[in-house]
C-alpha positions as CSV (number, residue, x, y, z in Angstrom):
1,T,50.7,31.3,155.1
2,R,50.5,34.9,155.9
3,R,47.2,34.5,157.5
4,G,48.6,31.7,159.7
5,T,51.5,34.0,160.4
6,R,49.4,36.5,161.2
7,R,47.2,34.5,163.6
8,W,50.2,33.6,165.1
9,A,51.4,37.0,165.8
10,H,47.9,38.1,167.2
11,R,48.7,35.0,170.0
12,S,52.4,35.8,171.4
13,S,50.8,39.6,171.7
14,N,48.8,38.6,174.4
15,P,50.9,37.4,177.4
16,V,47.4,35.9,179.0
17,T,46.8,33.2,176.0
18,K,50.7,32.9,175.0
19,A,51.1,31.6,179.0
20,H,47.4,29.6,178.6
21,A,46.6,31.4,181.4
22,T,47.1,28.5,183.8
23,W,47.5,31.3,186.8
24,V,44.0,31.4,186.6
25,I,43.4,27.8,188.0
26,Y,46.3,28.1,190.7
27,L,44.3,31.5,191.6
28,S,40.8,30.4,192.0
29,L,42.1,27.5,194.1
30,L,43.8,29.8,196.4
31,V,40.3,32.3,196.0
32,A,38.3,28.9,197.3
33,L,41.2,28.3,200.0
34,L,41.1,32.1,200.8
35,F,37.1,31.8,201.3
36,M,37.6,29.2,204.2
37,L,39.1,32.0,206.4
38,L,35.8,34.0,205.9
39,P,34.1,34.3,209.5
40,I,30.9,32.9,209.4
41,P,28.3,32.9,212.9
42,M,28.5,29.6,214.9
43,D,24.4,29.1,214.2
44,W,25.1,28.7,210.1
45,R,28.2,27.5,209.8
46,F,26.4,24.5,208.8
47,L,26.0,26.4,205.5
48,R,29.7,27.0,204.6
49,P,30.0,24.7,201.2
50,D,33.5,23.2,200.4
51,I,34.2,25.7,197.7
52,A,37.9,24.7,197.6
53,A,36.2,21.1,196.5
54,L,34.0,22.6,194.2
55,V,37.1,24.5,192.3
56,L,39.2,21.6,192.6
57,F,36.4,18.9,191.0
58,Y,35.4,22.0,188.5
59,W,39.2,21.7,186.7
60,A,39.7,18.4,186.8
61,L,36.7,18.0,185.6
62,A,37.8,21.0,182.9
63,L,41.4,20.3,182.4
64,P,41.9,16.7,183.5
65,H,45.5,17.2,181.6
66,R,46.3,20.4,184.1
67,V,45.1,19.3,187.2
68,G,44.5,15.9,188.9
69,V,46.0,13.9,191.9
70,A,48.9,15.8,192.7
71,T,46.6,19.3,193.1
72,A,44.2,17.2,195.0
73,F,47.0,16.4,197.0
74,A,48.3,20.6,197.2
75,L,44.8,21.4,198.2
76,G,44.7,19.7,200.8
77,V,47.7,20.2,202.8
78,G,46.2,23.5,202.3
79,Q,43.3,23.2,203.7
80,D,44.7,21.6,206.8
81,L,46.9,24.6,207.4
82,V,43.9,26.7,206.7
83,E,41.7,24.6,209.3
84,G,44.4,24.0,211.9
85,A,43.8,20.1,211.5
86,P,46.5,17.8,211.2
87,L,48.6,18.0,208.1
88,G,47.2,15.1,205.7
89,L,43.9,14.5,206.6
90,S,41.9,16.1,203.7
91,S,45.1,15.3,201.3
92,P,43.5,11.1,200.5
93,G,40.0,12.2,200.1
94,L,40.3,14.5,197.6
95,M,42.9,12.5,196.2
96,L,40.9,9.4,195.8
97,A,37.4,11.5,194.7
98,T,39.6,13.0,192.0
99,L,41.2,10.5,190.7
100,I,37.6,9.0,190.5
101,L,36.5,12.3,188.6
102,Q,39.7,12.1,186.0
103,L,38.2,8.4,185.6
104,N,34.9,8.9,184.4
105,Y,35.4,12.9,183.6
106,Q,34.2,12.3,179.5
107,R,31.4,10.7,181.1
108,I,30.2,13.4,183.9
109,R,30.8,16.1,181.2
110,Q,27.9,15.0,178.9
111,F,25.6,15.1,182.4
112,D,23.1,17.9,182.5
113,P,24.0,20.4,185.9
114,I,21.8,18.4,188.3
115,Q,23.2,15.0,187.5
116,Q,26.9,16.5,188.0
117,S,25.6,18.3,191.0
118,L,24.5,15.0,192.4
119,V,28.0,13.1,191.3
120,I,29.9,16.3,193.1
121,L,27.8,15.0,196.3
122,V,28.8,11.8,195.7
123,L,32.3,12.9,194.9
124,M,32.3,14.6,198.5
125,L,30.7,12.3,200.5
126,L,33.7,10.1,199.5
127,S,36.3,12.9,200.2
128,T,34.0,13.7,203.8
129,G,34.0,9.8,204.2
130,V,37.7,9.7,204.1
131,E,38.4,12.3,205.5
132,Q,36.7,10.8,208.9
133,W,37.7,7.5,208.9
134,L,41.2,9.4,209.1
135,R,40.1,11.5,211.9
136,N,38.4,8.4,214.2
137,G,41.9,6.3,213.5
138,I,43.7,9.0,214.6
139,G,41.6,10.1,217.9
140,V,40.9,13.7,216.5
141,P,37.1,15.2,217.0
142,G,35.2,14.6,214.0
143,L,33.1,16.9,211.7
144,S,29.8,17.3,213.2
145,T,26.2,15.9,211.7
146,G,25.8,20.0,210.2
147,G,28.0,18.5,207.6
148,I,26.4,16.9,205.7
149,M,24.3,19.8,205.3
150,A,27.3,22.2,204.3
151,L,27.6,19.2,201.8
152,A,24.2,19.1,200.4
153,F,24.6,23.1,200.4
154,S,27.7,22.7,198.0
155,M,25.8,20.1,196.1
156,V,23.4,23.5,195.0
157,C,26.6,26.1,194.8
158,W,28.0,23.7,192.1
159,I,26.4,25.1,189.5
160,P,27.1,28.7,189.7
161,V,30.3,27.7,190.8
162,R,30.4,25.7,187.7
163,A,29.0,28.8,185.9
164,A,31.0,31.0,187.3
165,L,34.4,29.3,186.6
166,R,33.4,28.0,182.9
167,H,33.1,31.6,182.2
168,S,36.1,31.9,183.6
169,R,38.1,29.8,181.7
170,R,36.5,30.8,178.3
171,Y,37.6,34.8,179.0
172,Y,41.0,33.4,179.9
173,E,41.0,31.1,177.0
174,V,42.2,28.2,179.7
175,Y,43.3,25.3,178.1
């Protein structure tokens, strides 16, 4: 009992650990949205990865009990606000991709990082496909053909984004 009391006292003295550091999840999603605001020359727009979706997919894969379809909806609305797109274009695709990720998270966690990158590419293609379908349905100009290159670059960025978020999750003891 004495040992357990000491351990509890140590954990309660740290406010970050006591709150399970859920703020790290939301801060990383906010930083990912702010990343979309960085100015990039028009010639390089095709190289901008969808960091917001990558961060969402990481947290949905790492902590499916904390980050899910509702978070995907909120992030999609945030993306639409940042991009100036009609509200609701990004959300359905992100929600569907997050749902598929949550239904298969145990299997995907077992994959090596390269296989996970391929799964992330498929999920991002699905999300972008739903968004493009909705854009066509309401008559909003579609995404450019350079968007496919951005998805491929996002796939490449999965491994460093995953490593950075994994480090922060372990450092701040997010669970």
